[in-house]
C-alpha positions in Angstrom: -11.7 22.1 -13.0 -9.0 20.7 -15.3 -8.1 17.3 -13.8 -5.7 14.7 -15.2 -6.3 11.1 -14.2 -3.2 9.0 -14.7 -1.5 5.8 -13.4 0.5 6.3 -10.2 4.3 6.2 -10.3 6.7 5.5 -7.5 7.5 9.2 -7.1 3.8 9.8 -6.2 4.0 7.6 -3.1 4.9 10.4 -0.6 1.8 12.4 -1.6 -0.4 9.3 -1.8 0.7 8.4 1.7 -0.2 12.0 2.9 -3.7 11.4 1.4 -4.0 8.0 3.1 -3.4 9.8 6.4 -6.0 12.4 5.5 -8.4 9.6 4.8 -7.6 7.9 8.1 -8.2 11.1 9.9 -11.6 11.5 8.1 -12.4 7.9 9.0 -11.6 8.6 12.7 -8.7 6.2 12.8 -5.4 8.1 12.2 -3.5 5.8 14.5 -4.3 2.9 12.2 -1.9 4.0 9.5 1.3 2.2 10.4 2.8 1.5 6.9 6.0 3.4 6.3 7.0 5.0 3.0 9.6 2.4 2.0 7.2 -0.5 2.5 4.5 1.3 0.7 6.7 2.1 -2.3 8.0 -1.5 -2.4 4.5 -2.9 -2.3 3.5 -0.9 -5.3 6.7 -0.7 -7.3 9.1 -3.2 -6.0 10.0 -6.7 -7.2 6.5 -8.1 -6.6 4.0 -5.3 -6.7 0.7 -6.0 -5.1 -1.2 -2.8 -5.7 -1.9 -0.3 -8.5 -3.4 3.2 -8.3 -4.7 6.1 -10.3 -4.1 9.6 -9.2 -6.0 12.8 -10.0 -3.8 15.8 -10.6 -4.8 19.4 -10.8 -2.1 22.0 -11.7 0.7 19.5 -10.9 -0.7 18.6 -7.5 -2.2 15.2 -6.7 -5.6 15.9 -5.2 -6.9 12.4 -5.1 -6.2 8.7 -5.7 -7.8 5.3 -6.0 -5.7 2.3 -5.0 -6.7 -1.2 -5.9 -5.6 -4.8 -6.4 -6.8 -8.2 -7.4 -8.8 -10.1 -4.8 -9.7 -13.7 -5.3 -13.1 -14.9 -4.2 -13.8 -18.6 -4.0 -17.4 -17.8 -4.9 -16.8 -15.3 -7.7 -13.2 -15.6 -9.0 -10.9 -12.6 -9.5 -12.4 -9.3 -8.5 -10.9 -5.9 -8.4 -10.7 -4.6 -4.9 -10.8 -0.9 -4.4 -8.8 -0.4 -1.2 -8.7 3.3 -0.8 -10.4 6.1 -2.7 -10.1 9.8 -1.6 -10.3 13.3 -3.0 -8.9 16.1 -0.9 -11.6 17.9 1.1 -11.4 21.2 -0.8 -11.7 19.4 -4.2 -14.8 17.3 -3.3 -18.0 17.9 -5.1 -16.2 19.0 -8.3 -16.4 15.7 -10.3 -12.9 14.5 -9.4 -14.2 11.5 -7.5 -16.4 10.5 -10.4 -13.4 10.6 -12.8 -11.3 8.4 -10.5 -14.1 6.0 -9.7 -15.1 5.5 -13.3 -11.4 5.0 -14.2 -11.3 2.1 -11.7 -14.6 0.7 -13.1 -12.9 0.8 -16.6 -9.9 -1.1 -15.1 -12.3 -3.7 -13.8 -14.0 -4.0 -17.1 -10.9 -4.0 -19.2 -9.1 -6.4 -16.9 -11.9 -8.9 -17.3 -12.5 -9.1 -13.6 -15.6 -10.8 -12.3 -16.7 -7.6 -10.6 -15.4 -4.9 -8.3 -15.7 -4.7 -4.5 -14.9 -2.2 -1.8 -15.9 -1.2 1.7 -17.6 1.9 3.0 -18.2 2.9 6.6 -21.9 2.8 7.6 -21.8 6.4 8.9 -20.2 7.8 5.8 -23.3 9.3 4.2 -21.5 11.3 1.5 -19.7 8.1 0.3 -22.8 6.0 0.5 -24.8 8.6 -1.5 -22.0 8.7 -4.1 -22.0 4.9 -4.5 -25.8 4.8 -4.6 -25.6 7.0 -7.8 -24.0 4.0 -9.4 -26.5 1.5 -8.1 -23.8 -0.2 -6.1 -24.9 -3.1 -3.9 -24.2 -2.3 -0.3 -24.1 -5.4 1.8 -25.3 -5.6 5.4 -24.4 -8.3 7.9 -20.7 -8.7 7.3 -18.2 -7.7 10.0 -14.5 -7.0 9.3 -12.1 -9.2 11.1 -8.3 -8.9 11.4 -5.1 -9.7 13.3 -2.4 -7.0 13.8 1.2 -7.8 13.1 1.8 -8.2 16.8 -1.1 -10.7 17.2 0.3 -12.8 14.3 3.8 -12.7 15.8 2.4 -13.7 19.2 0.6 -16.7 17.9 
């Protein structure tokens, strides 16, 4: 499979957002995607961008992406945080994910980060198996916590 890995551009955002919705469906939480396209584009390519991404293209179609940003840990310093990573279902198992993931690892290495972190759902065996091939450290004992926009406003 001939795949081109490149840095995402603003014009890629509609397709990336489609894949974000595909990922949310796979992760059994489609209702959780509430970001709109304008906000998404602005957050990546506006006056103060907060994320970067790589896309995987095959025959002119984006078939996967990896979106990341800098996270600061008071214990470890600056670390690259891999927010979302997906390859379309029909392209999985063909090495596309490996190319994307290793590109992000290179970004972490070349950006002089103090490591790279991400999350994986405990029931997502294919993803866990993928990360285990890289000898990733999978932490137990941490629970995700958050407030919605409505909760913050109501405070």
